[in-house]
N, C-alpha and C positions, 0 to 999 in steps of 0.2 A: 199313285195311279191306279185306276180301276175301271172296269166295265160295269155299267148298270144297265139292266133292261128296263125299257119304259112301257112297252106294249105294241100291239099289232097295229100296222098301218092298213094292210089290206093286200089283196093280189094283184100282181102286175105280171102279165105274160104266163099266168098260171102259177107263179111262184110267190109264196107269202113273204111279204117284207115286214120288217119289224123296225121299231124305233130303239136304237141303242145309244147310250151316252158313254163317251169315253172321256174320263176326267184325269187331268193331269196331277191334281192335287186333292181336291175337295170331294166329298161324297154328296149325293143328292140332298140328303137332309141339311147339310152346311150350306148348300147353294141357296136354300130358301131365304136365307138372312141377307142376301145380296139383291140389288137392283139388277135384274137379268136383261142383258142387251143380246139379242140374237143377231150375229153377223151374218147377213143373208136372210133376215126374217121375212122379207118380202117374197122369197122363193117358195117353191112347192114344198121343200124340205122344212122350211121355216114354218109354214102353216101346220106341217105334221108335228114338229116339235112343240109348237105352242099348244096344240091341242092335247098331246100326250102329257106335257108338264102339267097342265091345267087339271088333268084326271089325277095327278099326283099331288095336287093341292098347291102348286107353285105357279104364280102369276108371273107373266113377262112384263118388264117395265117399257122396253121399246126396242126398235130395230136400228141396225147400223148396215149401211151399204156404201160401197165404193163408187156406185153409179149416181152421178149428180141427177140424172133423169129420175131414178127411183126416190132419191131424197125429196124431190119436189112434190111427191104423193102425201102431203101433209095429212094427217089424222088417218092413216092406213090402220083399218081395224081399231081405230081409237087409241093408237099408240104413239109415243114420241118417235121420231125418225130423224137420222142424220147420218153423217159420215163418220166412220170410226173415230177419226181425229177429234170430233166434238166430244167424245166420251174418254179418250185417253187421259192418263194422269190423275184419275179420280179413283179412290179406292172402293168407294161404294159400288161401282159397276162391276158386273161380271159377264164376260163374253162366253156365248156358246156359239161355235161355228156351225152354220147350217148350209154352206155353200158347196157345190160340187168340187170346186178347186181348193181342197183342203190344204194342199202344200202352201199355196201363195198366201192363203188367210194365216197360216201358222207362222210363216216367215215375217208376215206384216206385224203380227203380235209380238214375235220374238225380238224384232227391231226395235219395237217401243218397250222392251223390257217387261212385257206381259208373259208370264209363264204359268200362271194358274188360270185355266180356263177348261171348257168342255168342248168335245166335238160330238155333234148329233150325226149319227149314221142312219139313213134310210136304206136298209141293207137286207138282202135276202137272208133268211135264217128260219129254221123250223123251231117253233117253241113247243115245249111239251106240257105247257101249263094245264091244259084240260085233260091230257092223257096220263101224266104223271108229274105232279109237281116236284117230287122229290128228285126226279131225273133232271128237271130244269134247274133246280138250285144247284146240283152237283156239276151240271154243265157248265153253268156261268162261273162258279168257283174254279173249275178247271181251266177255263179260258183265262181268268185272272191270274192263276198260278203260272200258266205257261207264258203269257205275255209279260207279266210284271213282277213276279216274285223274284227278289234279289237283283232288280235290274234298275239302272239309271234311265232317265228319260231319253238321254242321247242314244241308247241302245234299243230300249223298247219301243219308243216313238221317234224314230230319226227324222230329222227334217230333211225334205226332198227338194231338189232344185226346182226353182220357178219354172224351168224349162223342161222338167221330166215329164214322161208320158204317163207316170203313175200319180196323178195329182190328187185322187182321192183314197190313196193309200195310207193306212194307219197301222205301221208295224206289221205284225203277223195276224191282227184281228180280222181283217177283211177275209182271209182265207178260212180261218177257223170257224167264222159264222156261216160262210157259205157251204162249207163242207157238211153241215147238218142237213142241208136240203138234199145231198146226195143219199145219205144212208141213215135217214132217221128211224126207219123201220128196225134196222140192224141194231140200233141202240135200245129200242123198245123190246125186241126179242131177246137180245142178250141179258138185259136186266131180269126179264120174266123167266128165262131159263135158269138163271142162277139162283133166283128166289125159290122157284118151285122144284127144282131138281137138287139144290145144294151143290152146284158144280163148284169146284175150287181150282182146278187146273186148266189155265187158259193160255192159248197159242195165238198171238196176233202177228199176222205177216205183213210186212210194210206198214209199221204204225204211224207213219208220217210224223206229226208233232207229238204223238202219243195222247192225243185228246181222248179216244174212247177208252184206253187203258187207265188214264187217271180217273175218268168217271167212275169206272168200274172198281177201282181201288178205293175211292172214297165212299162208294155205297156198300161195299162188302169187305169186312175185315179179314175174312178167311181166304179171299182169292189170291192166288199167285199167278203171275202173268210171265210168260217167256215171249220175248220179241224175236222174230226171224227177220234179219235185215240183210239186204242184198249188197254183197261185198266179198273181200278176200277172206277165206276161211281162217279162223283163228284171230281175226281182227278184233281190236277192243273199242268199245264205245268211247272210252276215255281218250283215245288217240285219233279217232276219227274226225275228219273236218268237212264231211259231206253235209249237205243242205239242212237236214233236220236234227243233226245229231246234238247241237247245243241245247235244244229244248228237251231232247230225249234224256240228256245226261241230268238236266234239272229234275225231270219227272223221277228218274231213277233215284237221285239223292234223296227225294221226299220219301221214297218207299223202299229204302234199301233192305234187302232181305226177302222182299215180296215181288221183285222185278229181276228178271235175268234177260241177257241178250245173247244171240248167237248170230254169226255172220256166215253167209254161204250163198251158193247159186241153187235156189230151191228147184228150179226146172231141171238141173243136171244132177244134183246131189240127191243122196238118199237121207231121209230123216233118221233121227235116233229112234230107239225102240220105245221111247217114252210115249204113253197115251194121254190124250188131252180130253177133257169133258167138253170143251167149247173151242173152236178154231174160228177166229175172226179174219175176214179177208175183204176189207173195204177198199175200193177203187184200186185194186191191184190186177184183177182178172185181165183187164184191157191191155196191160203192159206185157202179158205173156208173149214171149217169142216163139215157143215151141207149141206143138199141138198140145192143147191143154188136158186132154184125157189122161195121160200118164200122170201129171201133176196132181190131178184131183183124185186119182187112184191112191197116191202117196198120202194124200190128206185124209181120205176115207179110212186108210188102214192105221193112221195115227189117232183115230178117235177112240175113246173108251167105249165101253159096251153100249151105254145109253148116250153117247156124245152127239153133238150137233155142230154143223158148220153154218156160220152166218156170213153173208157176202153181199156186197153191192158192186154193180158196174154199169156203166152208162148204157142207156137205151136210146142212143143218139142217131142211129143209122150207121150203115156200113162205111168203112174207109176205103180207099182205092189201092191200099198196100197189097192186100191179098184178095183174090176173087171168091174165095171160100175159107172158112176157118180150117177145113181139112187140107188146105194147101200149106198150112204152117208146118215147118219141118220137125222131124223127130230129133231127139237129143243126139243119136249117134251120126246124124247127117251133117252136123256142123262143129266146128272147133269152138273152144271157148273164146278165143279172140274174135271169131266171127259173131258169136252170140252176144257179146258186149258191143259189138259194132251195130247190130240190129237194134239193140235197146235204145239207140239214139232216136228211133222213130216215135218214141214216147207212147201213144196209143197204137198198138199194133193191129188190132182188130176190135170192132164194136159189134156186140153180138145181139141177136134177136132173142126173144123169150123161147122161141121154138129151138133154135139152135143150142141154147144153153140146157134146155131139157134133154136134148140128144147126148150132150156131152156128159151130163151128170149121170144119165142112165148108164152109159157105157163105163163110167167110173165106178159103178155100184152105188149110187146114190139116189135117193128119192126126194122129191120137193115135198117138204112138210107145209111150208108157208111161202107165199109170194105176193108182193105188192110193188107198184111203182111208187118212188118217192117224189117229192114236190118238183124236183128238177129233172123228171122223167129218167130216173136210175132204177134198173132192176134191183130189187132186194129179195133175197132168198134165204130161206132156212131149210137146211138139208139134213137127212139122217141116212144112215147106212141101210142098204136094202138087206 
């Protein structure tokens, strides 16, 4: 199983969409030897898949579609067209799923004992090809490791019921691809800072599936990363069963000795006296329950003399939970039980650029860099005043 990058499709709603191929067995170069049938080839995604495959030197043989109406369009773009059943049972044909309803298409292939195929995703993803090809390569390798390393297809690409609402979901891949559109500037800035300043000690708060950490570990042999995870103090990653921990355990096993984790309640606990060259905080700020000034002061104090904080957070407009960020409570005002109750709100507050500038200033931080990401997320690089 593997993920391969085909190329850019274009912008939709201001977000760059990419052509991604998810292969259950073969690689792109091996697919070339087959007669390729695009399942859903008459669709918009089918057109994009054919275009990008052609750029890779791969010709499509024909199209399959479950709609009799579509199958009557003989000679569509000069290709053979028919129902999938006309191609089943022949080893020379290789299916690439191009439909939105991926779940049903996969179930159809599985029912007919076809387990070697590809899935084409017309998906939001920021590619770094022009800015930093080395970063792009490490990103794709990391996505492959997180999704597929030491995994069976049943766990990495689980079949979804034909009545499920997640009909276009492909394991964890959708989330990982889309996450790059939130924080692509933080990837670039983190890599640049480590290269230019020789940073080695990194703290990532709320690492999600561990994608950014894994990218940096692949790129820099001397980097050491500490994960700060929300949870009971003293908890072990090996014993935790919360959403991202299985993937984090996998990443940690790959880089044992260069990765450590600690659990705690960042907003209520004091950090250790250790100093970090780089602190990463992507898509966490909007989850803070408490007034964020004190938390940012803690992080500022945890920086080494020339250290930096890089962070991203949505610029998607205010939520009605609080009228102002200054209404968020202080730590002394709520119990830990109440704190975890409020965490259920998911996004507590979504900040404007101006509000964030005020918060950072009060925390003793200055904005060194700012940019909006493809998905309209604030990206900041901060330094101590």
